[in-house]
N, C-alpha and C positions, 0 to 999 in steps of 0.2 A: 575522554578517558575510555579505553577499550575494556570490554567485558569478554573474556575468553571462556568458551564453553567447549568441553572435549569429552570424548568417550574413553580417554586414556586410562583413567583410574576405575573404570567400570568393568566388572567381570565379563568375559566374552559373551556368555549366553544372554546377558541383559543389555548389551550395547545397542542393538537395533531399536529396542523399545525406548531406551534412554535417548537415542538420537531422534526418534519420532517426537518425543516430548520437547526436546531442544528446538527442533524445527518449528513446531507448533507455537511454542512460547516466543521464539525469535521473529517469526514471520506471521503466517496465518495458519489456520487449521488445515492440516494435510494428512492423508493416509500414506503410510510408508511401508514399503516391502523391499526385500533384497533376496537375491538368489541363494546366498549363503549367510544367513543372519548370525551364525556363530563365528564368522571371520569378518568382522566389520569394524571400521574405525572412521571417525570424522571429527572435525573441529570447526568452530565458528568464532570469529573475532567480530564483535558488534561495536558500532560507534553510533551513538545518538547524536544527530545534528540538531539544528534548531527546531525544525518541523518534520524533517524526513529522518531516515535511518539508513546507514550503509554498513555492509558487512563483507568479510572475506570468509569463504567457506571452502573446505576441502573434505572430500569423503570418498569412500569406496563405492563400487557399483551399487546402485539402488534406484528405486522409482518412487516419486512423490505424486500424489493425485489430489487435486482440489475437487472434491465431489460435492454434489448437491447437499448431502448430509452435513459435510463440514461447513459449507456456506451458511446453512441454516443455524448451525451451532455457534459459529464465531462471529458472523455478521460483519467481518472486516470489509471496508470499502476503500481499499488502497489500490494503487498501481504498483507493480513490481517490475524491475528491469534486471534481467540476468545478463551479465557480461562475462563471456566465456574466456578464461585465461588458458586453461590446459585441459586435456582430456576431451570427452565428447558428451554432448547433450542432445536429446531429441525432444522437441517441444510439440505437444499435442493440444489441439483445440478444435471444436466443431467437427470432430470425426476425422480430422486431417493431422498429419505429422510433418514436421520439418526439422532437419538437422541444424544445429547451431554450432558451427565449428569455432575453434579458438580464434580470437580476434574479432568476433562478431557479438551482437547483442540482440535481445528480443524483449519487447514490452508485453505484459499481460495484466489482466484485470482480476482482482481478488473476488469480485462479485460474480464471476463467471467460472464455469468448470474448465479445468485444464489439467495437463499432466506434464511432468518433467522426468524423463528417463535418462539415467546416467549409466551407460553400459560398461564403462571403465572408471577407474579413479579419476576424479574431476576436481578442478579448482576454478572458482569463479567469484566475482564481486556481485553483490545483489544490492540494488537501491530500492527502498520501499518509500513511496511518496503518497501522502494523503490525496485523495481524488481531487479535491478542490484546488490544491496547489498546482497540479498539472492542467486541470480543466480551465483555469483562468488564464493560462498561458497559450493553450492550443485549441481551446473549444472542445470539439468532439474527439478527445484523445483516444476514445475507444476504437476509432477507425484505424489507429496505428498498432493496435494489439495484434500479435501473431505474425508480424512482419519481421523476418530475420534480416538484420542490417549489418553489413560489413563495416568494421571500424577502421578500414585501411585507407580511406580516401576522403577528401573534402572535409566538410564540417563534421562528419561522423568520426574522423580520426581525432578531432579535438575532443569530442565526447568520450571516446575510448580512453584517450590519454588522461583527461582530467579525472574521470571517475575511477580509473584504476589506481591513480596516485592519491586520491582523496583519503582512503583509510590511513595511509602512512602519514599524511599531513595532519590528520586529526589527533595523532598521538602527542603532538607537541603544540598545536595551535591553541590560542585562547578562545573563549566562548564567542567573542566578537568576530574573530577571524573565521571561525567555523561557520557562523551565521552568514558571513559574506561569501565564503566559498560555496555554501549551499545555494545561495541565490544565483551565483554565476553558473553553477552546475545545472540547476533546473532550467534556467533561461537557455543555456546552450543545448540541453537535451530537447527542449521544446522546439528550438530551431531545427535541430537534426530530424526530429520526428515529422515536423511539418514539411521539410524538404523532401522526405521520402514518400509523401502522400500525393495521389493524383491531384493536380491543381484544381481547387474549387469544388471538388466532388468527394463525397464519402460514400462508398458502396457498402451498405450494411445489408447482409443477406436476409436477415430475419426482421420483418417489419415490426414485430412485437418488441424485439430488442431495441430497434431504433426509437420506438415510442417510449420505452423505459428510459433510455439514455436522455431523450428530450425532457422527460419528466424530472429526472435527476438534475439535469442542468438548470431547469427552471427553479427547482427547489434550492439548489446551491446559490443561485443568484438572488434569491428572495428570503433567505433565512432570517434576516434581521427584521422582517415584517411580522409582527405578532398576529396579524390577521390571515397569514398564510394557512390555507386549509385544502382539503381534498377537492372541493368543488372548483376552486380557483386553479389548482394544478391541472385537473382534468380538462377544464376549458382551455387552458393555455396550450395543451398538446392535442386538442381536438378529439378527446376520448370521453366516454361517460365515466362517472365515478365508479360504477361497478367494474368496468373494464380496467380502470386504473388500479383498483384493488387487486384484480386478478394478475396484472403485470407484476406487482410487487410480491404477491403471494407465491408466484412461481419461483421466487428467490428465497422463500421461507421467511418473509418479513411483511409487515404492514406499511402502508404509506406513513402512518403516524409515527411508527417506531423509527423509520428511516429519517424523517424530519427531526425527531427528537435526538437521535444519535449524531446526526450531522451538527446540530446545534451544540450538543455536549462536547464534541470534538473541537469545535471552534472556541468554545469557552475554555477548554483545557489548554489549547494553544495560547490564548491570551493570558491565562493565569500564570503560565510559565514564561511569559515575555517580560524581561526586565523593564522595557520601555513603557509598559502599562502598569507598573507597580503602584502608580498613584490612583488607579481606579479600584473601587471596592468590588468585592465578589458579586454583590447583587447588581451593581451597575453593569458589569460584564455580562451577566445573565440576561439583563434587560436588553442590552445592546444586540444580543443574538436571538431575540424573539421570545424569550421566556417572560411570562406575564406575572409569575408568582415566585418569590424568592424561596419559600418553603418547598414548593413543588420542585424547583430546580435543585435544591439541596438534596432532596430524596433521590432524584434521578441521577445526579452526579455520583452519589455514594453507591447506588445500585450498579452503575456502569463501571466505575473505576475502583471500587472497593475502599474508598477513603473520602473524607469530606473535601470540598473544594478548598477550604482554608488550609487543611493539612497538605493538600497537593501543592498549593502555592508556597507554603513554608519549606517544603522539601525540594522544590524546583531548583534553587541555586545549587544544592548539593548534587542533584542529578546532572546538572550541566558541567560541574567542575571535574 
C-alpha cells in the first residue's frame, strides 16, 4: 500500500519546512534549502517492501545535504539509490560533484556525508536498502557509491526498468509477491553494481574509511555471536581498540551503539517476517546476540518507540 505525502495542502510559506520534515521522516536526516522557499511544492509516494523501501518523489528546485550533524542525530546505516526519471540532479561526495542525468542512477551511503542538488523540478525513484542486505550480496558495496551509472545498456538497463516499474507493481501486488520482487530487484542491483566496479579491486581513497568499512563488515557477519566485542573487532581489522573507537566516533557513534543498533534492526526484520512467527521474541533476540531479554526489551523500545511485541502485532497491518 502506498503512503502519499505532499505539500499541496500546506500554506506556501511553510511548504519548504514541511518538505524537509517529510524527507527526513521518509529517508534519512537531511538539511534542506531552496532558492525560493515561498514557491515550492513536492510529493512523495512511499512503498514499504519486505526489508527495503522504494518511493517516487517529485519536487521543485532545492538542495538536500547529509551533514555530519545529521549523521550523528539519525544514525541511519542504509544505502540509497537515486534513479533519475526527469529533470536534473547533481550528486556531491568527498568534495567532488557529478551530474546524474535522466535514465541513470547513483548509489550513496547514509553513514557518509553527501549532497543532492536539484537545479530544476525533478522526478526520481529512490530505493532505500539496509546495509546488510546489499553488503551480503556484493561485499564492499561502499566502493560502488558515487559512481553514476547509465541505465541505458546491458544489465544496468534491467535494473532501471525493474526499479522504475516496482512502485506501480507494489500498488496491487500481495505481500508475498512484493517480497519476491524485492529479492529479484536487490539481486539484480548487486549484479549491476558489481559489473561497474574494477575487477577484483576496490579503490578507497581514505584508509580510515576502508578500516571502518572492514570493521562494519566484520560486525555484520558476526552479529549472532554474543561474545562479539571491541577487542575482537579491532583485532580482526588490524587496529587497536582506541583507534577503532576513534573511527566510529568520527561518525558520531560508538562501536557498542553500532553493534546494538545493527542487532536491533535484524531483530525488527525477523519480528516482521511471517515465516518466523513461530519464534518467540526472546528467541529472536538471543539469535541476534542479545544475552538478556529485559535488556533487549529496553533497547528495542528506546530505538523504535514501542515494545517488540507491539511491533510484531502491528507488522501484518503495516504490510497490508
